[in-house]
N, C-alpha and C positions, 0 to 999 in steps of 0.2 A: 773222055766221055762224060764223066760226072761233072766236069767243069761246065759242060753245056747245061746240065741240070741245075747247077748252082747259079749260072748266069740267068737262066730262065726265071728261077725263083727270085733272085735278087732284082731282076728287071721288073717283076710284078710287085716288088716291095713287100714280100711275104717272108716271114721267119721260118726256120726249120720247124719250130714248135707249132706254128699255125698250119703248115702243110701236114705235119704228122697227125695233129689232132683232127683236122678235117678229113684226112684219109683213113682215120681209124687205126693208126699204127703208133708205136712208141717213138719218141723223138730220137732215142738212141738207134733204133732200127733205121729210121729215115736218114740219120747222119751217116750210118754205115753204108747205106745205098748211095748217098751223094758222094761219099769218099771213095766209092768203088770197092768197098770191102765185102758187100753183099749185093746180090742181084734179086730184085723183087719177083714174086710170082706174077703171072699175067694179071690176076685180079688186082693186086696191089698196084701194079704199074698203071692200070686203067684208072684206079682211084686217084693216084698222084697226078695223072694227066688231067683229070677233071678238076682237081683243086687248082692246078696251075693254068687251067683254061687253054690247053694245047691239044691238038689232035692226037688221038690214041696212036695212030701210026707213027707220029713223031716220037712219042715216048718209047715205043718199041725200038725205033731206030737208035735212039740215044742209048738204051740199055743193051741191046743185043749186038749192035755193031762192035761195041767195045769187047764184048765177050768173044766174038770171033777173032778180033785183033789179038787178044791175049793168048788165045789158043795157038795162033800162028807163031807168036814169039816165044811161047813156052817150049816148043819142040825143037 
């Protein structure tokens, strides 16, 4: 999941620091999101989508599809 997020960011030639600063979050928090260690709130997800210039629906697909996948494999 977060591989997609990293690919989008790298394709836009934007650093994690630039995304985090523009989204108003810490770089460490953004890194945790991108690595799949944390899931952002809907508000933060929308801010990240805007920074990366992608549709909000796409960012939710990226974040929450993986969450569902993890739940299925955890059980």
